[in-house]
N, CA, C and O atoms as a GROMACS GRO file, in nm:
protein
  624
    1MET      N    1  10.992  10.693   9.690
    1MET     CA    2  10.960  10.832   9.663
    1MET      C    3  10.869  10.883   9.775
    1MET      O    4  10.768  10.821   9.807
    2ALA      N    5  10.905  10.995   9.833
    2ALA     CA    6  10.826  11.053   9.941
    2ALA      C    7  10.700  11.118   9.885
    2ALA      O    8  10.702  11.181   9.780
    3THR      N    9  10.592  11.103   9.958
    3THR     CA   10  10.466  11.166   9.922
    3THR      C   11  10.472  11.312   9.964
    3THR      O   12  10.497  11.343  10.080
    4ASP      N   13  10.448  11.401   9.869
    4ASP     CA   14  10.446  11.543   9.899
    4ASP      C   15  10.301  11.589   9.908
    4ASP      O   16  10.215  11.543   9.833
    5PHE      N   17  10.275  11.680   9.999
    5PHE     CA   18  10.143  11.738  10.013
    5PHE      C   19  10.144  11.876   9.950
    5PHE      O   20  10.243  11.950   9.961
    6ALA      N   21  10.036  11.911   9.884
    6ALA     CA   22  10.024  12.042   9.821
    6ALA      C   23  10.006  12.150   9.927
    6ALA      O   24   9.947  12.125  10.032
    7PRO      N   25  10.055  12.269   9.898
    7PRO     CA   26  10.026  12.381   9.988
    7PRO      C   27   9.877  12.417   9.977
    7PRO      O   28   9.817  12.402   9.871
    8ARG      N   29   9.821  12.464  10.086
    8ARG     CA   30   9.680  12.504  10.086
    8ARG      C   31   9.673  12.648  10.036
    8ARG      O   32   9.720  12.740  10.103
    9GLN      N   33   9.615  12.666   9.917
    9GLN     CA   34   9.616  12.798   9.854
    9GLN      C   35   9.481  12.868   9.852
    9GLN      O   36   9.476  12.991   9.857
   10SER      N   37   9.373  12.793   9.844
   10SER     CA   38   9.241  12.855   9.839
   10SER      C   39   9.136  12.754   9.882
   10SER      O   40   9.160  12.633   9.883
   11VAL      N   41   9.019  12.806   9.919
   11VAL     CA   42   8.908  12.719   9.955
   11VAL      C   43   8.872  12.631   9.836
   11VAL      O   44   8.848  12.511   9.852
   12GLU      N   45   8.868  12.690   9.719
   12GLU     CA   46   8.833  12.615   9.598
   12GLU      C   47   8.931  12.500   9.574
   12GLU      O   48   8.890  12.388   9.541
   13GLN      N   49   9.059  12.528   9.589
   13GLN     CA   50   9.161  12.426   9.568
   13GLN      C   51   9.146  12.312   9.668
   13GLN      O   52   9.154  12.195   9.632
   14VAL      N   53   9.123  12.347   9.795
   14VAL     CA   54   9.111  12.247   9.900
   14VAL      C   55   8.983  12.165   9.885
   14VAL      O   56   8.986  12.043   9.897
   15GLU      N   57   8.870  12.234   9.859
   15GLU     CA   58   8.741  12.165   9.857
   15GLU      C   59   8.703  12.104   9.723
   15GLU      O   60   8.628  12.007   9.719
   16GLU      N   61   8.754  12.159   9.614
   16GLU     CA   62   8.712  12.112   9.482
   16GLU      C   63   8.828  12.063   9.395
   16GLU      O   64   8.805  12.010   9.286
   17GLY      N   65   8.949  12.080   9.442
   17GLY     CA   66   9.066  12.042   9.363
   17GLY      C   67   9.104  11.897   9.378
   17GLY      O   68   9.041  11.822   9.453
   18THR      N   69   9.207  11.858   9.307
   18THR     CA   70   9.253  11.719   9.308
   18THR      C   71   9.383  11.700   9.386
   18THR      O   72   9.434  11.588   9.394
   19ALA      N   73   9.438  11.808   9.442
   19ALA     CA   74   9.564  11.798   9.516
   19ALA      C   75   9.537  11.765   9.662
   19ALA      O   76   9.446  11.820   9.725
   20LEU      N   77   9.617  11.673   9.716
   20LEU     CA   78   9.609  11.640   9.858
   20LEU      C   79   9.681  11.750   9.935
   20LEU      O   80   9.802  11.766   9.924
   21ALA      N   81   9.604  11.826  10.014
   21ALA     CA   82   9.657  11.939  10.092
   21ALA      C   83   9.601  11.931  10.234
   21ALA      O   84   9.520  12.016  10.273
   22PRO      N   85   9.642  11.830  10.312
   22PRO     CA   86   9.583  11.811  10.444
   22PRO      C   87   9.612  11.928  10.537
   22PRO      O   88   9.716  11.992  10.530
   23LYS      N   89   9.515  11.954  10.625
   23LYS     CA   90   9.530  12.059  10.725
   23LYS      C   91   9.558  11.992  10.859
   23LYS      O   92   9.469  11.933  10.920
   24PHE      N   93   9.681  12.003  10.904
   24PHE     CA   94   9.720  11.950  11.033
   24PHE      C   95   9.693  12.058  11.139
   24PHE      O   96   9.702  12.177  11.109
   25ASP      N   97   9.660  12.016  11.261
   25ASP     CA   98   9.629  12.113  11.366
   25ASP      C   99   9.757  12.178  11.420
   25ASP      O  100   9.866  12.156  11.368
   26ALA      N  101   9.743  12.258  11.525
   26ALA     CA  102   9.856  12.330  11.583
   26ALA      C  103   9.965  12.237  11.636
   26ALA      O  104  10.080  12.279  11.653
   27HIS      N  105   9.929  12.111  11.661
   27HIS     CA  106  10.026  12.011  11.708
   27HIS      C  107  10.080  11.926  11.594
   27HIS      O  108  10.155  11.831  11.616
   28GLY      N  109  10.041  11.960  11.470
   28GLY     CA  110  10.088  11.886  11.354
   28GLY      C  111  10.013  11.756  11.331
   28GLY      O  112  10.066  11.664  11.268
   29LEU      N  113   9.890  11.747  11.381
   29LEU     CA  114   9.812  11.623  11.373
   29LEU      C  115   9.683  11.642  11.296
   29LEU      O  116   9.629  11.752  11.287
   30ILE      N  117   9.636  11.531  11.239
   30ILE     CA  118   9.507  11.526  11.172
   30ILE      C  119   9.433  11.403  11.226
   30ILE      O  120   9.493  11.296  11.236
   31PRO      N  121   9.304  11.416  11.262
   31PRO     CA  122   9.230  11.300  11.311
   31PRO      C  123   9.213  11.195  11.202
   31PRO      O  124   9.198  11.227  11.084
   32ALA      N  125   9.216  11.069  11.243
   32ALA     CA  126   9.199  10.957  11.151
   32ALA      C  127   9.096  10.862  11.210
   32ALA      O  128   9.116  10.805  11.317
   33VAL      N  129   8.986  10.845  11.139
   33VAL     CA  130   8.880  10.752  11.180
   33VAL      C  131   8.901  10.624  11.099
   33VAL      O  132   8.922  10.629  10.978
   34THR      N  133   8.895  10.510  11.167
   34THR     CA  134   8.923  10.383  11.101
   34THR      C  135   8.805  10.288  11.116
   34THR      O  136   8.757  10.264  11.227
   35THR      N  137   8.758  10.234  11.002
   35THR     CA  138   8.647  10.140  11.002
   35THR      C  139   8.687  10.012  10.929
   35THR      O  140   8.781  10.011  10.850
   36ASP      N  141   8.615   9.905  10.959
   36ASP     CA  142   8.633   9.778  10.890
   36ASP      C  143   8.582   9.794  10.746
   36ASP      O  144   8.471   9.843  10.725
   37PHE      N  145   8.662   9.752  10.649
   37PHE     CA  146   8.625   9.770  10.509
   37PHE      C  147   8.496   9.698  10.473
   37PHE      O  148   8.410   9.753  10.405
   38ALA      N  149   8.483   9.575  10.518
   38ALA     CA  150   8.367   9.493  10.480
   38ALA      C  151   8.239   9.531  10.553
   38ALA      O  152   8.134   9.544  10.491
   39SER      N  153   8.248   9.550  10.684
   39SER     CA  154   8.126   9.571  10.764
   39SER      C  155   8.093   9.718  10.787
   39SER      O  156   7.978   9.751  10.815
   40GLY      N  157   8.192   9.806  10.777
   40GLY     CA  158   8.172   9.946  10.808
   40GLY      C  159   8.180   9.977  10.956
   40GLY      O  160   8.166  10.092  10.997
   41GLU      N  161   8.205   9.874  11.039
   41GLU     CA  162   8.213   9.892  11.184
   41GLU      C  163   8.326   9.990  11.221
   41GLU      O  164   8.437   9.981  11.168
   42LEU      N  165   8.295  10.083  11.311
   42LEU     CA  166   8.395  10.177  11.361
   42LEU      C  167   8.493  10.100  11.450
   42LEU      O  168   8.452  10.040  11.549
   43LEU      N  169   8.620  10.104  11.415
   43LEU     CA  170   8.721  10.031  11.491
   43LEU      C  171   8.798  10.121  11.587
   43LEU      O  172   8.819  10.085  11.703
   44MET      N  173   8.838  10.238  11.538
   44MET     CA  174   8.918  10.325  11.624
   44MET      C  175   8.924  10.466  11.566
   44MET      O  176   8.887  10.490  11.451
   45GLN      N  177   8.970  10.557  11.648
   45GLN     CA  178   8.999  10.692  11.607
   45GLN      C  179   9.137  10.723  11.661
   45GLN      O  180   9.165  10.699  11.778
   46GLY      N  181   9.221  10.776  11.578
   46GLY     CA  182   9.356  10.811  11.619
   46GLY      C  183   9.397  10.940  11.550
   46GLY      O  184   9.314  11.015  11.499
   47TYR      N  185   9.527  10.965  11.550
   47TYR     CA  186   9.580  11.084  11.487
   47TYR      C  187   9.698  11.046  11.400
   47TYR      O  188   9.767  10.947  11.426
   48MET      N  189   9.720  11.125  11.297
   48MET     CA  190   9.837  11.109  11.211
   48MET      C  191   9.910  11.242  11.204
   48MET      O  192   9.848  11.348  11.200
   49ASN      N  193  10.042  11.234  11.204
   49ASN     CA  194  10.119  11.351  11.167
   49ASN      C  195  10.153  11.333  11.018
   49ASN      O  196  10.113  11.234  10.957
   50ALA      N  197  10.226  11.426  10.961
   50ALA     CA  198  10.257  11.417  10.817
   50ALA      C  199  10.331  11.288  10.785
   50ALA      O  200  10.303  11.224  10.683
   51GLU      N  201  10.425  11.248  10.869
   51GLU     CA  202  10.501  11.125  10.845
   51GLU      C  203  10.410  11.002  10.846
   51GLU      O  204  10.424  10.914  10.761
   52ALA      N  205  10.319  10.995  10.941
   52ALA     CA  206  10.227  10.880  10.949
   52ALA      C  207  10.137  10.875  10.827
   52ALA      O  208  10.114  10.767  10.772
   53LEU      N  209  10.088  10.989  10.783
   53LEU     CA  210  10.003  10.991  10.664
   53LEU      C  211  10.083  10.949  10.541
   53LEU      O  212  10.035  10.871  10.459
   54ARG      N  213  10.205  11.000  10.528
   54ARG     CA  214  10.291  10.960  10.415
   54ARG      C  215  10.316  10.809  10.416
   54ARG      O  216  10.302  10.743  10.313
   55LYS      N  217  10.353  10.755  10.533
   55LYS     CA  218  10.384  10.611  10.541
   55LYS      C  219  10.260  10.527  10.512
   55LYS      O  220  10.271  10.421  10.450
   56THR      N  221  10.144  10.571  10.557
   56THR     CA  222  10.020  10.500  10.527
   56THR      C  223   9.997  10.496  10.377
   56THR      O  224   9.964  10.391  10.322
   57ILE      N  225  10.012  10.609  10.311
   57ILE     CA  226   9.994  10.617  10.166
   57ILE      C  227  10.097  10.530  10.094
   57ILE      O  228  10.062  10.458  10.001
   58GLU      N  229  10.221  10.538  10.135
   58GLU     CA  230  10.329  10.467  10.066
   58GLU      C  231  10.328  10.316  10.088
   58GLU      O  232  10.363  10.241   9.998
   59THR      N  233  10.288  10.271  10.208
   59THR     CA  234  10.295  10.127  10.240
   59THR      C  235  10.162  10.055  10.225
   59THR      O  236  10.160   9.933  10.206
   60GLY      N  237  10.051  10.129  10.232
   60GLY     CA  238   9.920  10.064  10.230
   60GLY      C  239   9.885  10.000  10.363
   60GLY      O  240   9.788   9.924  10.371
   61GLU      N  241   9.961  10.030  10.467
   61GLU     CA  242   9.931   9.984  10.603
   61GLU      C  243   9.919  10.105  10.693
   61GLU      O  244   9.992  10.203  10.676
   62ALA      N  245   9.826  10.099  10.790
   62ALA     CA  246   9.798  10.214  10.874
   62ALA      C  247   9.914  10.247  10.968
   62ALA      O  248   9.968  10.160  11.037
   63HIS      N  249   9.950  10.373  10.968
   63HIS     CA  250  10.046  10.430  11.061
   63HIS      C  251   9.977  10.547  11.129
   63HIS      O  252   9.899  10.619  11.066
   64TYR      N  253  10.004  10.565  11.256
   64TYR     CA  254   9.943  10.672  11.332
   64TYR      C  255  10.053  10.743  11.410
   64TYR      O  256  10.168  10.699  11.411
   65PHE      N  257  10.016  10.854  11.474
   65PHE     CA  258  10.107  10.919  11.567
   65PHE      C  259  10.048  10.900  11.705
   65PHE      O  260   9.936  10.944  11.732
   66SER      N  261  10.122  10.835  11.793
   66SER     CA  262  10.076  10.812  11.930
   66SER      C  263  10.104  10.937  12.012
   66SER      O  264  10.220  10.972  12.036
   67ARG      N  265   9.998  11.003  12.055
   67ARG     CA  266  10.015  11.123  12.138
   67ARG      C  267  10.070  11.087  12.274
   67ARG      O  268  10.149  11.163  12.331
   68SER      N  269  10.032  10.972  12.329
   68SER     CA  270  10.080  10.935  12.463
   68SER      C  271  10.228  10.897  12.462
   68SER      O  272  10.298  10.921  12.561
   69ARG      N  273  10.274  10.839  12.353
   69ARG     CA  274  10.417  10.803  12.344
   69ARG      C  275  10.499  10.908  12.272
   69ARG      O  276  10.622  10.908  12.280
   70GLY      N  277  10.431  10.998  12.200
   70GLY     CA  278  10.501  11.101  12.123
   70GLY      C  279  10.583  11.041  12.010
   70GLY      O  280  10.694  11.088  11.982
   71ALA      N  281  10.529  10.937  11.944
   71ALA     CA  282  10.607  10.866  11.843
   71ALA      C  283  10.518  10.811  11.732
   71ALA      O  284  10.398  10.790  11.750
   72LEU      N  285  10.580  10.789  11.617
   72LEU     CA  286  10.513  10.723  11.506
   72LEU      C  287  10.477  10.581  11.550
   72LEU      O  288  10.552  10.518  11.625
   73TRP      N  289  10.364  10.531  11.503
   73TRP     CA  290  10.314  10.401  11.546
   73TRP      C  291  10.260  10.326  11.426
   73TRP      O  292  10.159  10.367  11.367
   74HIS      N  293  10.326  10.218  11.388
   74HIS     CA  294  10.280  10.131  11.281
   74HIS      C  295  10.183  10.032  11.344
   74HIS      O  296  10.224   9.943  11.418
   75LYS      N  297  10.054  10.047  11.316
   75LYS     CA  298   9.951   9.964  11.379
   75LYS      C  299   9.977   9.817  11.349
   75LYS      O  300   9.982   9.777  11.233
   76GLY      N  301   9.994   9.739  11.453
   76GLY     CA  302  10.017   9.596  11.440
   76GLY      C  303  10.162   9.555  11.443
   76GLY      O  304  10.191   9.435  11.438
   77ALA      N  305  10.255   9.648  11.450
   77ALA     CA  306  10.397   9.613  11.451
   77ALA      C  307  10.433   9.523  11.569
   77ALA      O  308  10.515   9.433  11.556
   78THR      N  309  10.371   9.546  11.685
   78THR     CA  310  10.395   9.464  11.803
   78THR      C  311  10.296   9.349  11.813
   78THR      O  312  10.334   9.235  11.840
   79SER      N  313  10.169   9.378  11.790
   79SER     CA  314  10.063   9.280  11.812
   79SER      C  315  10.039   9.186  11.694
   79SER      O  316   9.983   9.078  11.712
   80GLY      N  317  10.080   9.226  11.574
   80GLY     CA  318  10.048   9.149  11.454
   80GLY      C  319   9.912   9.185  11.396
   80GLY      O  320   9.872   9.130  11.294
   81LEU      N  321   9.840   9.276  11.460
   81LEU     CA  322   9.706   9.316  11.417
   81LEU      C  323   9.716   9.431  11.317
   81LEU      O  324   9.662   9.540  11.338
   82VAL      N  325   9.785   9.406  11.208
   82VAL     CA  326   9.811   9.507  11.105
   82VAL      C  327   9.682   9.547  11.036
   82VAL      O  328   9.597   9.462  11.006
   83GLN      N  329   9.669   9.675  11.011
   83GLN     CA  330   9.554   9.727  10.937
   83GLN      C  331   9.598   9.754  10.792
   83GLN      O  332   9.676   9.846  10.766
   84THR      N  333   9.548   9.672  10.700
   84THR     CA  334   9.576   9.693  10.558
   84THR      C  335   9.471   9.788  10.503
   84THR      O  336   9.352   9.759  10.508
   85VAL      N  337   9.516   9.900  10.451
   85VAL     CA  338   9.424  10.003  10.404
   85VAL      C  339   9.370   9.965  10.267
   85VAL      O  340   9.445   9.946  10.171
   86ARG      N  341   9.239   9.955  10.259
   86ARG     CA  342   9.172   9.927  10.132
   86ARG      C  343   9.125  10.055  10.065
   86ARG      O  344   9.116  10.062   9.943
   87GLU      N  345   9.096  10.157  10.147
   87GLU     CA  346   9.054  10.285  10.092
   87GLU      C  347   9.090  10.393  10.194
   87GLU      O  348   9.070  10.376  10.315
   88LEU      N  349   9.142  10.504  10.144
   88LEU     CA  350   9.178  10.618  10.227
   88LEU      C  351   9.104  10.739  10.171
   88LEU      O  352   9.123  10.776  10.055
   89LEU      N  353   9.020  10.800  10.254
   89LEU     CA  354   8.942  10.915  10.210
   89LEU      C  355   8.978  11.035  10.297
   89LEU      O  356   9.022  11.020  10.411
   90ILE      N  357   8.957  11.153  10.241
   90ILE     CA  358   8.980  11.276  10.316
   90ILE      C  359   8.854  11.359  10.307
   90ILE      O  360   8.787  11.360  10.204
   91ASP      N  361   8.820  11.431  10.414
   91ASP     CA  362   8.696  11.508  10.414
   91ASP      C  363   8.708  11.634  10.329
   91ASP      O  364   8.814  11.664  10.275
   92ASP      N  365   8.596  11.706  10.318
   92ASP     CA  366   8.587  11.818  10.225
   92ASP      C  367   8.690  11.927  10.248
   92ASP      O  368   8.744  11.981  10.151
   93ASP      N  369   8.719  11.962  10.373
   93ASP     CA  370   8.819  12.065  10.395
   93ASP      C  371   8.956  12.007  10.432
   93ASP      O  372   9.044  12.079  10.478
   94GLN      N  373   8.971  11.878  10.410
   94GLN     CA  374   9.098  11.808  10.424
   94GLN      C  375   9.160  11.821  10.563
   94GLN      O  376   9.281  11.839  10.578
   95ASP      N  377   9.074  11.812  10.667
   95ASP     CA  378   9.128  11.816  10.803
   95ASP      C  379   9.093  11.691  10.883
   95ASP      O  380   9.102  11.691  11.006
   96CYS      N  381   9.051  11.584  10.813
   96CYS     CA  382   9.023  11.456  10.877
   96CYS      C  383   9.032  11.347  10.771
   96CYS      O  384   8.987  11.366  10.658
   97VAL      N  385   9.091  11.233  10.808
   97VAL     CA  386   9.099  11.121  10.714
   97VAL      C  387   9.018  11.003  10.765
   97VAL      O  388   8.997  10.987  10.886
   98TRP      N  389   8.973  10.921  10.671
   98TRP     CA  390   8.895  10.802  10.701
   98TRP      C  391   8.966  10.685  10.635
   98TRP      O  392   8.983  10.683  10.513
   99LEU      N  393   9.007  10.589  10.715
   99LEU     CA  394   9.070  10.468  10.665
   99LEU      C  395   8.969  10.354  10.670
   99LEU      O  396   8.908  10.329  10.773
  100ARG      N  397   8.952  10.286  10.557
  100ARG     CA  398   8.870  10.165  10.552
  100ARG      C  399   8.970  10.051  10.537
  100ARG      O  400   9.043  10.044  10.439
  101VAL      N  401   8.972   9.961  10.636
  101VAL     CA  402   9.081   9.864  10.647
  101VAL      C  403   9.033   9.720  10.661
  101VAL      O  404   8.919   9.693  10.699
  102ASP      N  405   9.123   9.629  10.630
  102ASP     CA  406   9.112   9.489  10.669
  102ASP      C  407   9.208   9.473  10.785
  102ASP      O  408   9.320   9.524  10.781
  103VAL      N  409   9.166   9.402  10.890
  103VAL     CA  410   9.248   9.388  11.010
  103VAL      C  411   9.296   9.244  11.025
  103VAL      O  412   9.215   9.153  11.041
  104ALA      N  413   9.426   9.225  11.021
  104ALA     CA  414   9.483   9.093  11.049
  104ALA      C  415   9.455   9.059  11.194
  104ALA      O  416   9.480   9.142  11.282
  105GLY      N  417   9.405   8.941  11.222
  105GLY     CA  418   9.379   8.900  11.359
  105GLY      C  419   9.244   8.944  11.413
  105GLY      O  420   9.204   8.901  11.521
  106GLY      N  421   9.174   9.029  11.339
  106GLY     CA  422   9.037   9.064  11.375
  106GLY      C  423   9.017   9.163  11.488
  106GLY      O  424   8.903   9.180  11.533
  107ALA      N  425   9.121   9.230  11.535
  107ALA     CA  426   9.103   9.327  11.644
  107ALA      C  427   9.185   9.452  11.616
  107ALA      O  428   9.288   9.448  11.548
  108SER      N  429   9.138   9.564  11.671
  108SER     CA  430   9.211   9.690  11.656
  108SER      C  431   9.241   9.757  11.789
  108SER      O  432   9.318   9.853  11.794
  109CYS      N  433   9.183   9.708  11.897
  109CYS     CA  434   9.196   9.774  12.026
  109CYS      C  435   9.306   9.708  12.110
  109CYS      O  436   9.310   9.586  12.123
  110HIS      N  437   9.394   9.790  12.168
  110HIS     CA  438   9.503   9.736  12.250
  110HIS      C  439   9.452   9.670  12.378
  110HIS      O  440   9.527   9.599  12.445
  111VAL      N  441   9.324   9.694  12.413
  111VAL     CA  442   9.266   9.632  12.532
  111VAL      C  443   9.223   9.488  12.502
  111VAL      O  444   9.194   9.411  12.594
  112GLY      N  445   9.220   9.451  12.373
  112GLY     CA  446   9.186   9.314  12.335
  112GLY      C  447   9.054   9.299  12.264
  112GLY      O  448   9.025   9.192  12.209
  113TYR      N  449   8.972   9.403  12.264
  113TYR     CA  450   8.844   9.396  12.195
  113TYR      C  451   8.863   9.424  12.047
  113TYR      O  452   8.965   9.479  12.006
  114ARG      N  453   8.763   9.385  11.966
  114ARG     CA  454   8.770   9.407  11.822
  114ARG      C  455   8.780   9.556  11.790
  114ARG      O  456   8.863   9.598  11.710
  115SER      N  457   8.692   9.635  11.853
  115SER     CA  458   8.684   9.779  11.828
  115SER      C  459   8.723   9.853  11.956
  115SER      O  460   8.702   9.804  12.066
  116CYS      N  461   8.779   9.971  11.939
  116CYS     CA  462   8.808  10.055  12.054
  116CYS      C  463   8.680  10.113  12.114
  116CYS      O  464   8.681  10.165  12.226
  117PHE      N  465   8.571  10.104  12.041
  117PHE     CA  466   8.443  10.156  12.087
  117PHE      C  467   8.358  10.040  12.140
  117PHE      O  468   8.260  10.000  12.078
  118TYR      N  469   8.397   9.988  12.256
  118TYR     CA  470   8.332   9.869  12.312
  118TYR      C  471   8.242   9.897  12.432
  118TYR      O  472   8.194   9.805  12.498
  119ARG      N  473   8.218  10.026  12.459
  119ARG     CA  474   8.127  10.063  12.567
  119ARG      C  475   8.029  10.170  12.520
  119ARG      O  476   8.067  10.264  12.450
  120ARG      N  477   7.906  10.154  12.558
  120ARG     CA  478   7.800  10.249  12.524
  120ARG      C  479   7.778  10.342  12.642
  120ARG      O  480   7.776  10.299  12.757
  121VAL      N  481   7.762  10.470  12.612
  121VAL     CA  482   7.733  10.570  12.715
  121VAL      C  483   7.581  10.583  12.724
  121VAL      O  484   7.516  10.615  12.624
  122PRO      N  485   7.524  10.560  12.841
  122PRO     CA  486   7.379  10.576  12.856
  122PRO      C  487   7.337  10.721  12.828
  122PRO      O  488   7.410  10.815  12.860
  123ILE      N  489   7.222  10.736  12.768
  123ILE     CA  490   7.169  10.870  12.740
  123ILE      C  491   7.026  10.880  12.792
  123ILE      O  492   6.961  10.778  12.816
  124GLY      N  493   6.979  10.998  12.808
  124GLY     CA  494   6.842  11.019  12.854
  124GLY      C  495   6.839  11.075  12.994
  124GLY      O  496   6.943  11.102  13.054
  125PRO      N  497   6.718  11.093  13.048
  125PRO     CA  498   6.700  11.158  13.178
  125PRO      C  499   6.768  11.088  13.295
  125PRO      O  500   6.809  11.154  13.390
  126ASP      N  501   6.781  10.957  13.290
  126ASP     CA  502   6.841  10.883  13.402
  126ASP      C  503   6.988  10.846  13.378
  126ASP      O  504   7.043  10.764  13.450
  127ALA      N  505   7.049  10.906  13.279
  127ALA     CA  506   7.183  10.866  13.239
  127ALA      C  507   7.294  10.916  13.331
  127ALA      O  508   7.402  10.857  13.333
  128ALA      N  509   7.270  11.021  13.407
  128ALA     CA  510   7.377  11.082  13.486
  128ALA      C  511   7.448  10.984  13.579
  128ALA      O  512   7.570  10.992  13.595
  129ASP      N  513   7.375  10.893  13.640
  129ASP     CA  514   7.435  10.800  13.735
  129ASP      C  515   7.449  10.658  13.680
  129ASP      O  516   7.486  10.567  13.753
  130ALA      N  517   7.420  10.640  13.552
  130ALA     CA  518   7.424  10.507  13.492
  130ALA      C  519   7.567  10.469  13.453
  130ALA      O  520   7.647  10.554  13.416
  131ALA      N  521   7.596  10.341  13.463
  131ALA     CA  522   7.727  10.288  13.427
  131ALA      C  523   7.738  10.270  13.276
  131ALA      O  524   7.639  10.253  13.207
  132LEU      N  525   7.862  10.274  13.228
  132LEU     CA  526   7.887  10.242  13.088
  132LEU      C  527   7.841  10.098  13.062
  132LEU      O  528   7.850  10.013  13.150
  133GLN      N  529   7.792  10.072  12.942
  133GLN     CA  530   7.744   9.939  12.906
  133GLN      C  531   7.837   9.878  12.802
  133GLN      O  532   7.864   9.940  12.698
  134PHE      N  533   7.886   9.759  12.828
  134PHE     CA  534   7.976   9.692  12.734
  134PHE      C  535   7.896   9.642  12.614
  134PHE      O  536   7.792   9.580  12.629
  135THR      N  537   7.947   9.671  12.494
  135THR     CA  538   7.884   9.623  12.371
  135THR      C  539   7.955   9.500  12.318
  135THR      O  540   7.902   9.430  12.231
  136GLU      N  541   8.074   9.472  12.369
  136GLU     CA  542   8.148   9.351  12.335
  136GLU      C  543   8.175   9.278  12.465
  136GLU      O  544   8.214   9.339  12.564
  137THR      N  545   8.155   9.147  12.464
  137THR     CA  546   8.174   9.069  12.586
  137THR      C  547   8.296   8.977  12.579
  137THR      O  548   8.341   8.927  12.682
  138GLN      N  549   8.347   8.955  12.461
  138GLN     CA  550   8.462   8.867  12.443
  138GLN      C  551   8.579   8.945  12.383
  138GLN      O  552   8.562   9.019  12.286
  139LYS      N  553   8.694   8.928  12.441
  139LYS     CA  554   8.815   8.987  12.383
  139LYS      C  555   8.864   8.897  12.271
  139LYS      O  556   8.852   8.775  12.278
  140VAL      N  557   8.920   8.958  12.169
  140VAL     CA  558   8.974   8.884  12.055
  140VAL      C  559   9.110   8.825  12.091
  140VAL      O  560   9.146   8.718  12.043
  141PHE      N  561   9.184   8.896  12.175
  141PHE     CA  562   9.315   8.848  12.217
  141PHE      C  563   9.341   8.892  12.360
  141PHE      O  564   9.273   8.981  12.412
  142ASP      N  565   9.440   8.830  12.423
  142ASP     CA  566   9.479   8.863  12.560
  142ASP      C  567   9.592   8.965  12.554
  142ASP      O  568   9.704   8.930  12.514
  143PRO      N  569   9.567   9.090  12.593
  143PRO     CA  570   9.671   9.192  12.585
  143PRO      C  571   9.797   9.156  12.664
  143PRO      O  572   9.908   9.189  12.621
  144GLN      N  573   9.783   9.090  12.778
  144GLN     CA  574   9.899   9.053  12.858
  144GLN      C  575   9.989   8.956  12.781
  144GLN      O  576  10.111   8.966  12.786
  145ALA      N  577   9.927   8.862  12.708
  145ALA     CA  578  10.004   8.766  12.629
  145ALA      C  579  10.074   8.833  12.512
  145ALA      O  580  10.185   8.794  12.475
  146VAL      N  581  10.012   8.935  12.454
  146VAL     CA  582  10.069   9.003  12.337
  146VAL      C  583  10.172   9.107  12.377
  146VAL      O  584  10.280   9.112  12.320
  147TYR      N  585  10.139   9.191  12.475
  147TYR     CA  586  10.224   9.303  12.511
  147TYR      C  587  10.308   9.279  12.634
  147TYR      O  588  10.401   9.356  12.662
  148GLY      N  589  10.278   9.174  12.709
  148GLY     CA  590  10.353   9.146  12.830
  148GLY      C  591  10.340   9.257  12.932
  148GLY      O  592  10.230   9.306  12.956
  149ASP      N  593  10.449   9.295  12.991
  149ASP     CA  594  10.447   9.399  13.094
  149ASP      C  595  10.473   9.538  13.037
  149ASP      O  596  10.504   9.631  13.111
  150ALA      N  597  10.459   9.552  12.905
  150ALA     CA  598  10.476   9.683  12.845
  150ALA      C  599  10.378   9.780  12.906
  150ALA      O  600  10.264   9.743  12.935
  151PRO      N  601  10.420   9.903  12.926
  151PRO     CA  602  10.328   9.999  12.986
  151PRO      C  603  10.207  10.023  12.897
  151PRO      O  604  10.218  10.022  12.774
  152ASN      N  605  10.093  10.044  12.960
  152ASN     CA  606   9.971  10.075  12.887
  152ASN      C  607   9.993  10.202  12.807
  152ASN      O  608  10.038  10.302  12.863
  153PRO      N  609   9.963  10.201  12.675
  153PRO     CA  610   9.990  10.320  12.595
  153PRO      C  611   9.899  10.437  12.625
  153PRO      O  612   9.919  10.546  12.573
  154THR      N  613   9.799  10.417  12.709
  154THR     CA  614   9.707  10.524  12.743
  154THR      C  615   9.752  10.590  12.872
  154THR      O  616   9.759  10.525  12.977
  155LYS      N  617   9.781  10.719  12.864
  155LYS     CA  618   9.817  10.793  12.985
  155LYS      C  619   9.688  10.845  13.048
  155LYS      O  620   9.599  10.892  12.977
  156LEU      N  621   9.678  10.838  13.177
  156LEU     CA  622   9.559  10.887  13.247
  156LEU      C  623   9.568  11.035  13.272
  156LEU      O  624   9.476  11.093  13.330
   0.00000   0.00000   0.00000
């Protein structure tokens, strides 16, 4: 059975009602923030289109829309690093979702690190010329071994 989304009819319905009425942007996307269920660690931020959100709800596994590939993306289909959704939340005006997941294999980043947020941006008066600081020093997996010569999904 396909998951249907309610039409957005009023502020009260969206903010105080019980119907799922997500607001997708002009490109048909909604931001999705993903954290580790147990630790709360931020793993990644991606986007979902209506199909990805439906498939996530229906399967209990994270699906996203890859803007660089222009295609639906079942997280872990290639790498085995499947994200099993333990909780799916939507914000007050239903224009952002939060996935709390368990990650098979312990990593979510295609670069091989556990989290996609593996570098800290220096802040303060001397930050302008400072280099990014790595917060993770060990990769969980070798991307070359997992993806081979597949093109990097990130377009520059």
